[in-house]
N, C-alpha and C positions, 0 to 999 in steps of 0.2 A: 438507550437510543437505537433507533432502527437501523438496518443495513442499507437504507437509502442515503444518497448524498445529502449534505447540508450546506447551507451558506448563512449569511447574516440577514437579519430581518430589516436593517436599514444601515446607512452610513454612520460612522462614529469616528470622533477625533481624539487623539492623544497628542499633547504638546510637551516639549522639553528640549534638552540639548543632547547631542551625541557624546558618548563616553570618550572616544578617542579623537574625533575631529573637534569637539568643543562647539560645533556649529548648532544653533537653534534649528529645530525642525518641527513641522507638524506632520503627524502620521494619520492618515485617514484610511480606515478599513471599510471597503466597499463590497456590497454583495456581488456575486459572480455567478454565471450560469453553470450548469452541470458539466464536468469534464474540464473545467477551467484550471483547477488546482490553485497553487499559490503563485502570484506574480507580483513584483514590485514595479512601481512606475514613478520615475523621477519627474515630478511636476515642476521642479526648478529648472529643467533644461528644456531647450527648444523641441517641440514635438512630443514631449512627454514619453521618452523612450522607456521600453519595457525590459525588465531584467527578470528572467524566469528564476524561480526558486528550485534550482537543479544542482545536484551534487557535481555534475560534469562541468559546471560554470564556476566552481570555487577556485579562486586564484591565490589566496593566502589565508592561513588560519592562525596568524599572529595575534594573540589575545582576542580573538573573535573570528567569525566565519565571514569572509568577504567574497561577494559574487561579482562577476564582471561579464557583460554581454555587449558586443559591438562597441567596446571602449567605454562603456558606462558602468560605474561601480556602485555597490551597495555595501556598506560596512556593517558589521555586528548585527547580522540578520537573525541570530539564533533565538533571541528572547521572545520576539513577536511570533516567529514561526512556532516555537514550543507552545505558545498560548493557543494558537489556532489549532495545532494538531492535538494538544491536550484537551481541548474543548470539543473535539471531533467536528470542527468545521472544515469541510473539504474543499470549498471554492471561496476564494476571497482575492480581491485586488487590493494591494497594499500601496497606497499613494504617499509619496514622500516629498516634502519641500526642501530636502537636503540630502546629503549623501549617506546619512546614517540615521537609523531610528532613535528616538530619545531613549536615554538610558533609565530615566525615571529613578526608581529606587534600587536598580540593579537586579531586579527579579522579573518574572513574567506576570506578577499579580496585577499591575495597572492595565496590561493589555487584556487580561482575563475579565477585569471589571468592565472594560470597554465592550468586550464581546457580550457579556451578560446584559449591558445596557442596550446594545443593538438588538439582542434577541437572536435566537438560532432557529432557522426555518428548514423544514424537510423538502427535498426536491424529488422529482419523480424518478431520476436515474439511480440505478443500483450502485453501491460501493463496489470497487474493484480492489480486493485485498492482495497483498503479497503474503502468501502462506508459507512459512518455513516448513518444508517436508524433510529436510536433511540438515545436518550441522554446517554452519558456515564459521570460518575461523579467521582471524586477523592477528598478526603479532608484529610488533616493532621492538626488537631487543634493545635497540639503542635508547629509545624512549621509555622502555619498560612497560609498554602498552600491550595488553592482551584483551581481545574481544571474541566472544563466542555467541553464536546464535543457534538456538535449539528449538525444535517443535514444542508447542505446549498442548497438552491433551485436550483442554477446553477451548483452544483456539484463541485465547485472549492475548493482549499485548502486555508483556511483563518486562521489567527492567531490574537488574541488580548491579550495584556499583560498589567497588572498593577503592578507596584512595588511600595512599601511603607515602607521605612526604618526608618520612624520617624526621619530623619536626617535633620538638618537645611540646609545642602548642597543639598542633593538629593531629599528630600521631597517625594511627590507622582508623579509618572510619568506614562504615558501610551504610548503604541506603538501598531501599527496595520500593518498587511500585508494582503491586500485584495485578492491578488492572487500571485501564486508562481513567476510570472514574475517580481514582485517588489523586489525580494530577491537581485539580483545582485548589484543594485545601492543604494537601500535604507536600506538594512539590513547587507549585507556582509562586508562593511567597518567598522562596528561599533566594537570598542575594548572592551576587558574585562576590568573590574574595580574592585578596592579594596579600602577600607577605610584605612587611614594612621594608625589608631589605630590597625588594623589587621596585618600590615606588619611584625612587630617585632615578633608577635606570630607565624605567618606562617613560618618566617625564622627559628625560634628556633625549630619548629616542623619538620624541615627538608625538607620543601616545598619551592616553588619559587626559586630554586637554579639558574634557568635560568631567573629570573625576572629582569627587567630593566625598566627604566623610558620610554623607547622606545616601550614597548609591553604591557603597562597597563596604565589605567587612575587611578591615586591615588587621592582620595577625602579627602580633609582636612576639618574637622568640627570646628576647633578652630582658634581664631584670632591669638594668639601667641603661637607658638610652640618653647620651649626651644632649643637652639642651641646644648646643650649636648644631648638632645633626638634625634635630627637629626643625629649627629655624631655616636651615638650608633646604630641607624637604619642602617646607611651607612655601619658601620662595620659588622652588622649581614648580610647585603646583599652582602658584599664583594665589595662595591663600594667606589669611591672616595667621602669623605664627603663634600668636597668643592663644588661638583656639585649637592648637594641636598639642596634645599631651599624651603621656603614657603613664598609667598607673599599674605598675607591675607587669608581669608577663601575661599575655592573653590577647586582648582586643584593644586597638587604639581607641582612646576616648571612652573606654568602657562601654561600647556598643553592646546592647543586649541581643543575644541570639534568639531567633525564633524557635530553633530546635537545637539540641545538643549536637547533632550532626548536620547542621545546616550547610557547611561546605560540601559534604558528600551529596546532600540532596540537590545542591546547585549543580554539581557535575552531572547528576541525572537529568536535571532540567536541560542542560546543554546537550545532552545526547538526544533527548526528545526533539529539540530544535533542529539539530543537524540531521537526524534521521528523516525529518519532514522533507528533506531535500531528495529523498527517494521518489517522491511522487505518487506513493500509494500508502495507505494505512497497513500496518504490519500485523500479522498474527504470528507470535512466536515470543520466546524468552531470550533477551539480550543480556548477557553477563560481561561486565567490563571491569578490568583491573587497571588502575591508574589512568583513566581516560583523559583525552584532551581533544580539542577541536580537530587536530590533525588526524588522529586515529578515528574519531567519529566519522569524519568525511570519507576516509579511506574505507571504513566499513560500509558506509552508505553506498560507495561506488561498487563495492563487492556485490551488495544486494541488487543494484541496478544491472550489473552484468548478468546476474543470475536471472533476473526478470527477462532480459533480452534473450538469453538462451532458451528460457521457457517459451517465449513467443515463437522463436524459430522452431522449436520442437512441436509446438501446438499447430503450426500451419501444415497444410496438407494439400497437395495437388495430384491429379492423375489425368492421363490423356483420355478425354472423354470421346475423342474421335476414332479411337481404335475399335476393332471388332469386339463386341461384348461377349462375355461367356454365355449369358442368357439374354436373349432379347425378349420383347414383350409377349411374343407367342410361346416361348419356352417357359416364361414365368406363369402364364395362364394355365399351362399344363401341369404346373406344380402346385399353384395356389387356387383355392376355390373362389377368391375374392374377385368381384367384378364391379363395374361402374355402379355407384360413384365411390366405392370403397377400395379399389385396387390402387395402392400408393407407391408401387415401384415400377419404374420404366425399363430399367435394364440392370444387369449385374456385370460389373467389369472384371471382377477377379474373385476367385474362390481358391483357398488353400486348405491345408489340413486343420488350420486353427483360425482363419479369418476370412472376411468377405467384404467386398466393396459394391455397394449398390447406389442407384441414382434415382432421384425423383425430380422431374422438371416441374416447377411450379408455374402455372399460367393463370391469367385472369378468368379462364373458362372454368376453373374449379368451382363446383356448385356452392361450397361453403362460403365463398367470397360474397355471395349475395347478402348474407347476413352477418358476416364477420370481417370487417364492419363496413356498411355503406359509406363510400367516400374515403375509407381508410382501410383497404384490404390487408389483412395480416393472417397468415396461416396459423390456425389454432394450435397451441402446444400439444394437446392431446392427439392430434393427427400427425404431428411430427413424431410422437412417440410411436403411434400406430405404424407409420411408414418405416421407422427404425425396426419395429417388432417384425414387420413382414419381411425385411432383409434378413433379420435373424432367423425367421422361420424358413426361408429359403436355404440358408446355411445348414439348419438342422436337417432338412429334408434331403440335402445333397449328400449327407453322410450315410445314407441308406440306399441299397441298390434298387428298391421298388418304393419311391416316396408316395406313389398314389395309394399305398396300403397303410399309410401312417397319418396320425393327427398330432399336432403340437398343442399343448395346453400351457397357458401363462401361469406361472407360479408366484413370481415376485418381480417388483420393479423398485429400484432404489437409486439414490444419488442423482436425481433428475436436476439438471441446471440448464436454464435457458440464457444464452449468452447475448443474442441479438434477434431482431425481428426477421422473419422469413416473409418475403413479399413477392407479388407476381413478378415473373421474369428471373427470379433466383433459381439456381440449380442446387439441390441439396444432395451432397455426396456423403453417404454413410459409410463409415469404416468401423466394423465390429470385429473384436478378437475375443477368443476364449479366455476367461480368467482361470478356469480350471479345466482339465481334460474331461470330455464327456464320459460319465460313468452312470450306468443303469438308466440311460436315456435322459439324464439331467444335463441340460445345456445352459451354462452360466457365461454370459458375455458382457463385455464393456464396450459401448458404442459412442461415437461422436459423429455428429452431423456437421458438415462444413458448407459454408457458402463463400465462394470466392477465396477459398483457402483458409478461412478463419472459422473457428468453432462457433456454431449457433446453438447446438444442443448437445448434451451428454447425458448418459444414463447407464445403469447397470441392469441387466435383465436376466431373469432365470425362467426357463420353460422346460417342459418334459415332452419328449416324443414317445408316442405309444402306438403299437400296431393295432389296427382295427381288429375287432373280434371276427369279422366276416371279411376276408379280402375281397375287394371289388373285382368284378370281371375286367379282363384286360381291355375289352372294347368299350367299357363304360367311361363316364367322366370321372377323372381322378378325384379322390375325396381326400382333402387335407385342409387343415386350418392352422393359423399361427396365433401367436399372442395378439390380442386385440385390446384396445383401451376400453 
């Protein structure tokens, strides 16, 4: 799948009952515009209030992940969110006629089938990933939870899970997903599970009102379970006690597992659904030991905090009203470029390792006549050229007689365009040396900002070389910079 955002091709419905509330609900997956993300809408309440799928809105993780916004709750959000995230649907409105998505068979597979029925369509906007560039760690010694996020060389999203309940039935299990493409067939069909010893307690707590042997794997740890205990359990669940039986240690009613490690795979599924609350697709490898919704959500919040810190560090402002280091007249004495190719208006700062330059973008730029009529956008190649000219000014500022030097473009790498640059914008370029200048080689990383937000970034390498015949002092300075 491409790195464009995706949504659903059409609306599609799933009907059932909620696991914990027991209330019938229709869930409708609706297409949504780029940048929408995942949002729930309670259609059973006046005004159809919205609840964002956001880790910061999680209010409880007791047997599921519950969201609340403005007093409106959505219970057990993780299975449908896992399906959307696992199928790489970036934008969807999840409409509900009750407080909880239907549990269906206890997996994400029914939601995946609905997504496939609706179809997945590409949108024009680019995906914005959270890329793990350093290790992130979470630990809860009391719950025995450990989670670690590490960068992946290929940039894919990977998950590795270890569950250990010290149970003679479950024991220690592992599950892995090496890339998101494995989710549909290897993870989505895996059902939720519960121990027999937990069922009565959950039922008495008012949970699993919609629980059934068809929507959960019930693990039995004892050889002989008294019939009276099973009858009491059936009454607590509101089920026919004649249909509840145990045949040895293993699984209640001899339910056939889809995979030997289905419980561990379902834990992995839950992590996918809870990490969908980050709000961005992730590039990195998440390793989890004894995970649960509580730890998953805490780790999602750590990722969100990291994203917020990155955003703050990516913003940049400078006082454009102060006296520039080089005004336009000084720049024309250093660079040979002239209208319509001089793309730097002033330089605000030069240090031993960095430079800040400014390009004021107006509708009078000649390239707007053809790029594009009625929709003026500054060409990316000219943004690169403007950045290169700022880099050329830095390179020439490092020698005492810049008029006797020429700069030659050697390489450009890692170019990213973050947003459109339009008439009226002011492009502020900040470039810094990646390595010290050696033998005339200048290697710089540059970012161009509009209103403090990154618009373009690139790495550039050039060489400054002295002209063979120095120009007379009275002549026009001869110099050139990297050009696109």
